[in-house]
C-alpha positions in Angstrom: -16.2 -77.1 98.4 -19.2 -78.2 100.7 -17.4 -81.0 102.1 -14.3 -78.8 102.9 -16.6 -76.1 104.5 -18.1 -78.8 106.4 -14.7 -80.1 107.6 -13.8 -76.6 108.5 -16.7 -75.8 110.5 -17.2 -79.5 112.3 -15.2 -78.5 115.5 -17.0 -75.4 115.9 -20.4 -77.1 115.6 -19.2 -79.8 118.0 -17.9 -77.3 120.5 -21.0 -75.6 120.3 -23.2 -78.5 120.7 -21.0 -79.5 123.8 -21.4 -76.3 125.7 -25.2 -76.2 124.6 -25.5 -79.7 126.0 -23.5 -78.8 129.2 -26.1 -76.0 129.8 -29.0 -78.0 129.4 -27.4 -80.6 132.2 -27.2 -77.5 134.5 -30.5 -76.2 133.7 -32.1 -79.5 134.7 -31.0 -78.8 138.4 -29.0 -82.1 138.9 -25.9 -79.9 139.9 -27.7 -78.3 143.0 -28.3 -80.7 145.4 -25.6 -81.0 148.2 -25.6 -84.9 147.7 -24.7 -84.6 143.9 -21.8 -82.0 144.8 -20.6 -84.2 147.4 -20.2 -87.4 145.3 -18.6 -85.5 142.5 -16.0 -84.2 144.9 -15.4 -87.7 146.3 -14.9 -89.2 142.9 -12.2 -86.4 142.1 -10.3 -87.3 145.4 -10.8 -90.9 144.2 -9.4 -90.1 140.8 -6.3 -88.5 142.4 -5.8 -91.4 144.8 -6.1 -94.1 142.0 -3.9 -92.4 139.4 -1.0 -90.9 141.3 1.5 -93.2 139.4 0.1 -92.2 135.9 -0.4 -88.5 136.7 3.5 -88.6 137.6 4.5 -90.2 134.5 2.9 -87.5 132.4 4.3 -84.7 134.3 7.7 -86.4 133.8 7.0 -86.3 130.3 6.2 -83.1 130.0 8.8 -81.2 132.4 10.7 -84.0 133.9 9.3 -83.3 137.3 10.9 -85.2 140.1 8.5 -87.4 142.0 8.6 -85.4 145.2 7.6 -82.5 143.2 4.7 -84.1 141.4 3.3 -85.4 144.6 3.8 -82.3 146.8 3.0 -79.4 144.5 0.5 -81.2 142.1 -1.3 -84.0 143.4 -1.3 -83.7 147.3 -2.1 -79.9 146.7 -5.2 -81.0 145.0 -6.1 -83.6 147.2 -5.7 -81.3 150.2 -8.0 -78.9 148.3 -10.8 -81.6 147.6 -10.6 -82.8 151.0 -11.3 -79.2 152.3 -14.2 -78.7 149.9 -15.6 -82.0 151.4 -15.3 -81.1 154.8 -16.8 -77.5 154.5 -19.2 -77.7 151.7 -22.3 -77.9 153.9 -21.3 -74.6 155.7 -20.5 -72.8 152.4 -23.7 -73.7 151.1 -25.7 -72.5 154.2 -27.6 -69.2 153.7 -25.7 -66.2 155.4 -27.9 -63.8 157.4 -27.0 -60.3 157.5 -27.8 -57.4 159.8 -31.1 -55.3 159.5 -32.2 -51.8 160.0 -35.1 -50.5 161.9 -37.6 -50.6 159.0 -36.4 -54.3 158.1 -36.2 -55.6 161.8 -39.3 -57.9 161.3 -37.7 -59.2 158.1 -35.3 -61.9 157.4 -32.3 -60.9 155.4 -29.8 -63.1 153.9 -27.2 -64.0 151.1 -28.0 -67.3 149.3 -25.2 -68.6 147.2 -26.3 -69.5 143.8 -24.4 -71.6 141.1 -23.4 -69.5 138.0 -24.0 -72.1 135.4 -21.3 -73.3 133.0 -17.8 -72.1 133.6 -14.7 -72.6 131.8 -11.5 -73.3 133.5 -8.3 -72.8 131.5 -5.1 -74.3 132.9 -1.6 -73.5 132.5 1.5 -75.6 131.3 3.8 -75.2 134.3 1.7 -76.8 136.9 -0.5 -78.7 134.4 -2.4 -80.6 137.0 -2.7 -78.4 139.8 -3.8 -75.4 137.6 -6.1 -77.2 135.7 -7.9 -78.8 138.3 -7.2 -76.8 141.2 -10.4 -74.6 140.6 -12.4 -77.5 139.9 -13.2 -78.6 143.4 -14.6 -74.8 144.4 -16.7 -74.9 141.2 -18.1 -78.4 142.0 -18.9 -77.2 145.4 -20.6 -74.2 144.1 -23.0 -76.2 141.9 -21.5 -75.5 138.4 -20.9 -77.5 135.1 -17.2 -77.3 134.0 -15.4 -77.3 130.9 -11.8 -77.6 131.3 -9.3 -76.5 128.8 -5.5 -77.9 129.6 -2.6 -76.4 127.9 -1.7 -78.0 124.8 2.0 -77.2 125.9 2.0 -80.1 128.3 0.4 -82.7 126.1 1.0 -85.9 128.3 -0.7 -84.0 131.2 -3.5 -82.9 128.8 -4.3 -86.5 127.6 -4.6 -88.0 131.0 -6.6 -85.3 132.3 -8.9 -85.8 129.2 -9.0 -89.6 129.8 -9.7 -89.6 133.7 -12.1 -86.6 134.1 -15.0 -88.8 132.1 -14.2 -92.0 133.8 -14.7 -90.4 137.4 -17.0 -87.2 137.1 -20.3 -86.8 135.6 -20.2 -86.9 131.8 -23.1 -84.5 131.1 -21.6 -81.8 133.5 -17.9 -81.9 132.9 -16.2 -81.7 129.7 -12.6 -81.8 128.6 -11.4 -79.9 125.7 -8.0 -80.5 124.2 -6.1 -78.5 121.6 -4.2 -75.6 120.7 -4.8 -71.8 119.8 -7.5 -72.8 116.9 -9.7 -75.0 119.5 -9.2 -72.2 122.2 -10.4 -69.5 119.9 -13.2 -71.6 119.0 -14.2 -72.1 122.5 -14.0 -68.5 123.5 -16.6 -67.8 120.9 -19.2 -69.6 123.3 -21.1 -67.8 126.2 -19.8 -68.9 129.6 -21.1 -67.5 133.1 -17.5 -67.4 134.2 -14.0 -67.9 132.9 -11.2 -68.5 135.1 -7.7 -68.4 133.3 -4.2 -69.0 134.4 -1.3 -67.9 132.5 0.5 -64.9 130.9 -0.7 -61.4 130.9 -0.6 -61.2 127.3 -2.9 -64.1 126.8 -5.0 -62.8 129.6 -5.7 -59.7 127.7 -7.0 -61.7 124.9 -9.2 -64.1 127.4 -10.6 -60.8 128.8 -11.4 -59.2 125.4 -13.3 -62.4 124.1 -15.3 -62.6 127.5 -16.5 -59.1 127.0 -18.5 -59.9 123.9 -20.9 -61.9 126.1 -20.1 -59.5 129.5 -18.5 -62.9 131.0 -16.9 -62.3 134.3 -13.3 -63.4 134.7 -10.9 -64.5 137.0 -7.3 -64.1 135.6 -4.2 -65.6 137.5 -1.3 -64.1 136.0 2.1 -63.3 137.0 4.9 -60.7 137.1 7.9 -60.1 138.7 7.7 -61.0 142.2 10.6 -59.1 144.2 12.6 -60.2 147.0 14.0 -57.8 149.9 16.7 -59.1 152.0 18.5 -57.0 155.1 21.3 -57.7 157.3 18.8 -58.5 160.1 17.9 -61.7 158.3 19.1 -65.1 159.1 21.2 -65.8 155.8 21.6 -69.4 156.1 17.8 -69.9 156.5 17.1 -67.2 153.7 19.3 -68.9 151.3 17.6 -72.1 151.8 14.2 -70.8 151.4 14.9 -68.6 148.7 16.9 -71.0 146.6 14.3 -73.8 147.1 11.5 -71.5 146.0 13.5 -70.4 143.0 14.4 -73.9 141.8 11.4 -76.0 142.1 10.1 -76.5 138.7 13.4 -75.0 137.6 11.8 -71.7 138.1 8.7 -71.9 135.7 6.2 -70.8 138.8 4.3 -67.7 138.7 5.2 -66.8 142.1 9.0 -67.8 142.2 11.3 -65.2 143.3 12.1 -63.2 140.4 14.8 -60.9 141.6 16.5 -59.7 144.7 16.9 -56.3 146.3 19.6 -56.0 148.9 22.7 -54.0 150.0 26.1 -55.0 148.4 27.3 -56.4 152.0 24.4 -58.8 151.9 25.0 -59.6 148.2 28.5 -60.8 148.8 27.2 -63.2 151.6 24.4 -64.3 150.0 26.1 -65.4 146.6 28.7 -67.3 148.7 25.8 -69.5 150.5 23.9 -70.3 147.1 27.1 -71.3 145.6 27.8 -73.8 148.5 24.0 -74.6 148.8 23.6 -75.7 145.1 26.6 -77.9 145.2 25.1 -79.5 148.3 21.6 -79.9 146.6 22.3 -80.7 143.1 26.0 -81.9 143.2 28.9 -80.6 141.2 27.2 -80.8 137.9 23.4 -79.9 138.3 22.5 -81.2 135.0 22.8 -84.5 136.0 21.0 -84.1 139.1 17.2 -86.0 139.2 16.0 -83.1 141.4 15.8 -80.4 138.7 13.2 -80.2 136.1 13.5 -79.0 132.6 12.4 -75.9 130.8 8.8 -76.8 128.6 10.1 -76.4 125.2 12.5 -74.9 122.8 10.8 -71.5 122.5 10.9 -70.7 126.5 14.3 -72.2 126.5 15.4 -69.8 123.6 13.9 -66.8 125.6 15.7 -67.6 128.8 19.1 -68.2 126.7 18.7 -64.8 125.3 18.2 -63.1 128.6 21.4 -64.4 129.8 23.3 -63.6 126.7 21.9 -59.7 126.8 22.8 -59.3 130.5 25.6 -56.8 131.2 25.8 -58.1 134.9 28.3 -60.8 136.2 27.3 -64.3 136.3 28.3 -65.1 139.7 27.5 -68.9 139.4 25.6 -71.0 137.1 25.0 -70.0 133.6 25.3 -73.2 131.8 22.9 -74.2 129.2 22.0 -77.2 127.1 19.5 -77.0 124.3 19.2 -80.4 123.7 18.0 -81.2 127.1 16.3 -77.9 127.6 18.4 -77.3 130.5 19.4 -73.8 132.0 21.5 -74.3 135.2 20.4 -72.3 138.3 22.0 -69.0 137.9 22.6 -66.0 140.0 23.6 -62.6 138.3 25.0 -59.3 140.1 25.5 -55.9 138.8 22.2 -56.0 136.7 21.1 -52.9 135.3 17.8 -51.7 135.7 16.6 -51.4 131.9 18.2 -55.0 131.1 15.9 -57.2 129.2 16.2 -59.7 132.5 14.8 -56.9 134.5 11.7 -55.9 132.1 9.9 -59.1 131.9 9.0 -62.1 134.1 11.9 -64.4 134.2 10.0 -67.7 134.6 13.0 -69.8 134.8 16.2 -70.5 137.2 17.8 -67.0 136.6 18.1 -64.8 139.6 19.4 -61.2 139.3 20.4 -59.3 142.4 19.9 -55.4 142.4 21.9 -53.3 144.6 19.8 -50.9 147.1 20.9 -49.2 150.3 17.6 -48.7 152.1 14.3 -49.9 152.8 12.9 -46.6 151.0 15.0 -47.3 148.1 13.7 -50.9 147.6 10.2 -49.7 148.2 10.5 -46.9 145.4 12.0 -49.5 143.0 9.2 -51.9 143.4 6.4 -49.2 143.5 7.8 -47.9 139.9 6.8 -51.0 138.1 3.8 -53.3 137.6 2.2 -54.7 140.8 3.8 -58.1 141.6 1.7 -61.3 142.2 3.6 -61.7 145.5 6.3 -59.8 147.6 8.9 -61.6 149.8 10.7 -59.8 152.9 13.5 -61.5 154.8 14.0 -59.3 157.6 13.8 -59.6 161.6 13.1 -55.8 161.8 9.2 -55.3 162.3 9.4 -51.7 161.0 11.0 -53.0 157.9 8.4 -55.8 157.6 5.5 -53.3 158.1 6.9 -50.9 155.6 6.6 -53.3 152.8 3.2 -54.5 153.9 1.9 -50.9 154.2 3.7 -48.9 151.4 3.7 -51.6 148.5 0.7 -53.1 146.6 1.2 -56.8 145.5 -1.2 -59.9 145.3 0.4 -61.5 148.5 3.2 -61.1 150.8 5.5 -63.3 152.6 7.7 -62.6 155.4 10.9 -64.7 155.8 9.7 -67.3 153.6 8.4 -68.0 150.2 5.7 -69.9 148.2 4.5 -71.7 151.3 1.3 -69.0 151.5 -0.3 -71.4 149.0 -0.7 -74.1 151.4 -3.0 -72.0 153.6 -6.5 -72.1 152.1 -7.9 -69.5 154.3 -5.8 -67.3 152.3 -7.1 -66.1 149.0 -4.4 -66.3 146.1 -4.6 -63.7 143.3 -2.9 -60.9 141.6 -3.6 -57.0 141.7 -3.2 -54.9 138.6 -1.1 -56.3 135.8 -0.7 -59.5 138.0 -4.3 -60.6 137.7 -7.8 -60.1 139.1 -9.7 -62.3 141.4 -8.8 -64.8 143.9 -9.3 -68.4 144.9 -8.3 -71.5 147.2 -10.5 -72.8 149.7 -13.9 -71.0 150.4 -12.6 -68.3 148.0 -12.8 -70.7 145.2 -16.2 -71.4 146.1 -17.3 -67.7 146.2 -15.8 -67.0 143.0 -18.1 -69.7 141.1 -21.0 -68.5 143.3 -23.6 -65.5 142.9 -24.1 -64.1 146.3 -28.0 -63.5 145.8 -29.5 -60.8 148.2 -32.6 -62.1 149.7 -35.3 -60.1 151.9 -38.3 -62.2 153.1 -41.3 -60.1 154.5 -44.6 -61.3 156.1 -47.9 -59.3 155.9 -47.8 -58.4 159.7 -49.4 -55.1 160.7 -46.4 -53.8 162.4 -44.4 -54.4 159.3 -46.8 -52.7 157.4 -46.8 -49.6 159.6 -43.2 -49.2 159.5 -43.3 -49.1 155.8 -46.6 -46.9 155.3 -44.9 -43.8 154.8 -43.5 -44.8 151.4 -47.2 -44.7 149.9 -48.6 -41.6 148.3 -49.8 -39.1 148.9 -46.4 -37.8 149.6 -46.0 -35.7 152.7 -43.2 -33.8 154.6 -44.0 -35.5 157.8 -43.4 -38.9 155.9 -40.1 -37.8 154.4 -38.9 -36.8 158.1 -40.2 -40.4 159.4 -38.4 -42.3 156.4 -35.4 -40.4 157.2 -35.4 -41.5 160.7 -36.2 -45.0 160.2 -33.6 -45.4 157.4 -30.9 -43.5 159.0 -27.7 -45.4 159.1 -26.7 -46.0 162.6 -24.9 -48.6 164.6 -27.6 -50.9 166.3 -26.4 -52.7 169.4 -26.6 -56.4 168.6 -29.1 -56.9 171.3 -31.7 -55.3 169.2 -31.4 -58.0 166.6 -33.4 -59.9 169.3 -36.1 -57.4 169.2 -38.6 -59.3 166.9 -38.2 -62.5 169.0 -38.8 -60.5 172.4 -41.8 -58.8 170.6 -43.4 -61.9 169.8 -42.6 -63.3 173.1 -44.3 -60.3 174.8 -47.1 -60.5 172.4 -47.9 -64.0 173.3 -47.7 -63.2 177.1 -50.2 -60.3 176.6 -52.5 -62.6 174.7 -52.5 -65.1 177.4 -53.1 -62.6 180.1 -55.8 -60.8 178.1 -57.5 -63.9 177.5 -57.4 -64.8 181.3 -59.0 -61.5 182.1 -61.8 -62.1 179.8 -62.4 -65.6 181.2 -62.4 -64.2 184.7 -64.9 -61.3 183.8 -67.2 -63.5 181.9 -66.8 -66.7 183.9 -65.8 -68.8 181.0 -64.3 -71.3 183.2 -67.2 -72.0 185.4 
């Protein structure tokens, strides 16, 4: 019985010890210097450069990803993120000086970026390299130790992450935990300083509940049904190419893939024919034989998508073919879809595209607003009023006009959801700030002027002190030129001192 208990408890003890050792490494202060952070970022970039083929091989085993998708959406995406960290880390780490009021005009007020400590990054299976290691560059830049939990649903990629990270990064500060639900459950019992999770809303709720035990802040990158609106002013040839590309990459298993289309019947007819022609052009007469389409990750997800297809009351305009042996589902377009069908009630996360008929912008806006806030929203229209209507009358994590997915390439735009599609954001500097504490700092000296400005706070309390304090602390717009007042005061004081000394010297003949 004792040996059985020890066997059961061993993984828990090992995980607890690993987290404790990682925290000790952080508390030693080794992650704080710029030089250490820069060396880890450079090693991370080196890891991606030296292991491109092995990473592509792992992604091929897990998802049958085409090489171009492996490089463009996984490896090169990460390389660019790490390059951005290397190029900007010094300015990100610099103290940020903020405006002051009259009482504090002689003081120094700033924001200092502190590392949070030991953070947990939980990746997803659909882009298992990008989503497991994407937040890592910003976490390193912010000076944290990191524990990485790749998705067990992409085992080949999880394995290569676990193999490569200790080869290239500081083994005291970066750990990889492999495993499934049991290991994840044990890991979530530990205290972290931040948890960054990418995945489904259902699991996101579990992560947040576990984090609440330790009051751990979380970033939840979830998903949802990202709608597409197309009107008659859009260039349908270009729209079709951009829409179909965004839907078919990774065989639709993308959190910001277009989930459904809202358009008029007139646009629908033209759109379906253009997509039919384009699928043949891109993937051939038998798309299943095309080397440019991924596969569904596993049987459970294939069954879910297959059931969505079987349950629809709409018309399958193109596609609809399935093969359980290959985990294949063809790019599929459905029209005449009912609002309450299963395919319209959950995130599709596959190559199925329902088209819902609407007759106006207002109807489309109302349709979107009656549902959970999406991770992103796509609008294809040349009409500025239409574009502005969706921007101002709907709520979504992001919005793209006349294209799809490409906003992820802009690191100066934060990526994240709102409401049911997630909380928090990242990419570029936003990842750095996610993994940093913005510490407020005020530095004051012992000057007589500073003491005079603040003396009204001291007892005995009097009415005149209340009035003066109210006058000094009143929130008012202060001209920027007044921010130079302390420097001007010092300059004038120096000039006055020189003049005063010269007067004394002349009066008492000190220079004779």
